DRENDO-1510 file (C-alpha; in Angstrom, 1 decimal, always signed):
<recs>
REC; n; res; u; v; w
REC; 1; MET; -16.1; +4.6; +18.6 .
REC; 2; PHE; -13.7; +2.1; +17.0 .
REC; 3; ASP; -11.7; +1.3; +14.1 .
REC; 4; VAL; -13.8; -1.0; +11.5 .
REC; 5; MET; -12.0; -1.5; +8.5 .
REC; 6; TYR; -9.0; +0.2; +6.8 .
REC; 7; ALA; -7.4; +0.0; +3.6 .
REC; 8; ILE; -4.1; +1.0; +1.5 .
REC; 9; VAL; -5.2; +2.6; -1.7 .
REC; 10; SER; -3.6; +5.9; -4.3 .
REC; 11; SER; -5.3; +8.1; -2.7 .
REC; 12; GLU; -8.5; +9.7; -1.0 .
REC; 13; ASN; -10.5; +10.4; -4.4 .
REC; 14; ASN; -13.3; +9.8; -5.5 .
REC; 15; GLU; -12.8; +6.3; -6.9 .
REC; 16; ASP; -10.9; +4.4; -4.3 .
REC; 17; TRP; -14.0; +5.9; -1.8 .
REC; 18; VAL; -16.6; +4.1; -3.7 .
REC; 19; TRP; -14.6; +1.0; -3.7 .
REC; 20; PHE; -13.9; +1.1; +0.3 .
REC; 21; LEU; -17.2; +2.1; +1.3 .
REC; 22; THR; -18.8; -0.4; -1.0 .
REC; 23; ASN; -16.6; -3.1; +0.8 .
REC; 24; VAL; -17.8; -1.9; +3.9 .
REC; 25; ARG; -20.8; -2.3; +3.0 .
REC; 26; GLU; -20.7; -6.1; +2.3 .
REC; 27; CYS; -18.7; -6.6; +5.2 .
REC; 28; LEU; -21.5; -5.2; +7.9 .
REC; 29; GLY; -23.9; -7.9; +6.1 .
REC; 30; GLY; -26.7; -4.8; +5.8 .
REC; 31; MET; -25.9; -2.7; +9.2 .
REC; 32; GLN; -26.3; +0.6; +8.9 .
REC; 33; PRO; -23.0; +2.5; +10.3 .
REC; 34; ILE; -22.1; +6.3; +11.3 .
REC; 35; VAL; -18.9; +7.6; +9.4 .
REC; 36; MET; -17.4; +10.3; +11.5 .
REC; 37; SER; -15.5; +12.4; +8.8 .
REC; 38; ASP; -13.0; +15.6; +8.9 .
REC; 39; ARG; -15.8; +16.8; +5.2 .
REC; 40; ASN; -12.7; +15.1; +2.7 .
REC; 41; ASN; -13.9; +16.0; -0.5 .
REC; 42; ALA; -13.9; +12.5; -2.1 .
REC; 43; LEU; -15.2; +10.8; +1.0 .
REC; 44; LEU; -18.1; +13.7; +0.6 .
REC; 45; HIS; -19.2; +12.5; -2.5 .
REC; 46; ALA; -19.0; +8.9; -2.3 .
REC; 47; MET; -21.3; +9.2; +1.1 .
REC; 48; PRO; -24.4; +9.2; -0.6 .
REC; 49; LYS; -23.4; +7.1; -3.6 .
REC; 50; VAL; -23.3; +4.2; -1.6 .
REC; 51; PHE; -24.8; +4.9; +2.1 .
REC; 52; GLY; -27.4; +7.5; +1.1 .
REC; 53; ILE; -27.4; +10.8; +3.0 .
REC; 54; ASP; -28.7; +10.2; +6.6 .
REC; 55; CYS; -25.6; +8.3; +8.1 .
REC; 56; HIS; -22.2; +11.0; +8.0 .
REC; 57; THR; -21.8; +13.1; +10.6 .
REC; 58; TYR; -18.3; +15.3; +10.9 .
REC; 59; CYS; -15.6; +15.2; +13.6 .
REC; 60; VAL; -16.4; +18.7; +15.7 .
REC; 61; ARG; -12.9; +18.4; +16.0 .
REC; 62; HIS; -11.6; +19.0; +12.8 .
REC; 63; ILE; -14.9; +21.0; +11.8 .
REC; 64; ARG; -13.5; +23.6; +15.2 .
REC; 65; GLU; -10.0; +23.5; +13.2 .
REC; 66; ASN; -11.2; +24.6; +10.5 .
REC; 67; PHE; -13.5; +27.0; +11.7 .
REC; 68; ALA; -10.4; +28.3; +12.9 .
REC; 69; LYS; -8.1; +28.4; +10.1 .
REC; 70; ALA; -11.1; +29.9; +8.3 .
REC; 71; ALA; -11.7; +32.2; +11.4 .
REC; 72; GLY; -7.5; +33.6; +10.5 .
REC; 73; LYS; -8.4; +34.3; +7.0 .
REC; 74; TYR; -11.4; +37.2; +7.7 .
REC; 75; GLY; -8.4; +38.6; +10.2 .
REC; 76; TYR; -9.0; +37.0; +13.1 .
REC; 77; ARG; -5.5; +36.1; +14.0 .
REC; 78; LYS; -5.1; +36.8; +17.6 .
REC; 79; GLU; -4.5; +33.5; +19.9 .
REC; 80; ALA; -6.8; +34.4; +22.0 .
REC; 81; THR; -9.3; +35.5; +20.0 .
REC; 82; LYS; -9.4; +32.2; +18.1 .
REC; 83; ASP; -9.5; +30.4; +21.2 .
REC; 84; LEU; -12.2; +32.1; +21.9 .
REC; 85; LEU; -13.8; +31.1; +18.8 .
REC; 86; LYS; -13.0; +27.5; +18.9 .
REC; 87; GLU; -14.9; +27.5; +22.5 .
REC; 88; MET; -18.0; +29.2; +21.2 .
REC; 89; LEU; -18.2; +26.5; +18.6 .
REC; 90; ASN; -17.8; +24.5; +21.2 .
REC; 91; ARG; -20.7; +25.0; +22.7 .
REC; 92; VAL; -22.8; +25.4; +20.0 .
REC; 93; ALA; -22.2; +21.5; +18.7 .
REC; 94; TYR; -22.5; +20.2; +22.2 .
REC; 95; ALA; -25.6; +22.0; +23.1 .
REC; 96; ALA; -27.3; +19.3; +25.8 .
REC; 97; SER; -31.0; +21.9; +24.1 .
REC; 98; GLU; -32.6; +23.9; +22.1 .
REC; 99; VAL; -32.2; +26.3; +24.6 .
REC; 100; GLU; -28.7; +26.0; +24.8 .
REC; 101; TYR; -27.9; +25.4; +20.8 .
REC; 102; GLY; -29.9; +29.1; +21.0 .
REC; 103; LEU; -28.4; +30.4; +23.9 .
REC; 104; ALA; -24.7; +29.3; +21.9 .
REC; 105; MET; -25.4; +30.7; +18.9 .
REC; 106; ASP; -27.1; +33.8; +20.1 .
REC; 107; GLN; -23.3; +34.6; +21.9 .
REC; 108; MET; -21.3; +33.7; +18.2 .
REC; 109; ARG; -23.9; +36.4; +16.6 .
REC; 110; LYS; -22.9; +39.0; +19.0 .
REC; 111; PHE; -19.7; +38.1; +18.8 .
REC; 112; ARG; -19.7; +38.7; +15.1 .
REC; 113; ARG; -21.5; +42.0; +14.9 .
REC; 114; GLU; -19.0; +43.5; +17.7 .
REC; 115; LEU; -15.8; +42.4; +15.4 .
REC; 116; ALA; -17.6; +44.2; +12.0 .
REC; 117; VAL; -17.6; +47.1; +14.0 .
</recs>
């Protein structure tokens, strides 16, 4: 991963992201980038307009942090529980095969059912 471009803009709004991504597209001369982001709402809006829907992915670190934050809102406040949730999410995100992915998802579902009791 490396930075290709950056800009100073008024804010992270839809208009500025469309402007920025349009400039990125022009500079790349037809190459299709893969953009990894933190799911910023304005970027989620701008990416399909400029590049289509196939070249946007999400940063696992940001998803993991948001996942832990959301877990806190649902009452999972103990750090040990949050750490376990983050580890389970990592197993899903980094599964190297369909079998590993299925096992990781099963573990998350089981954990969720246990906490619901």
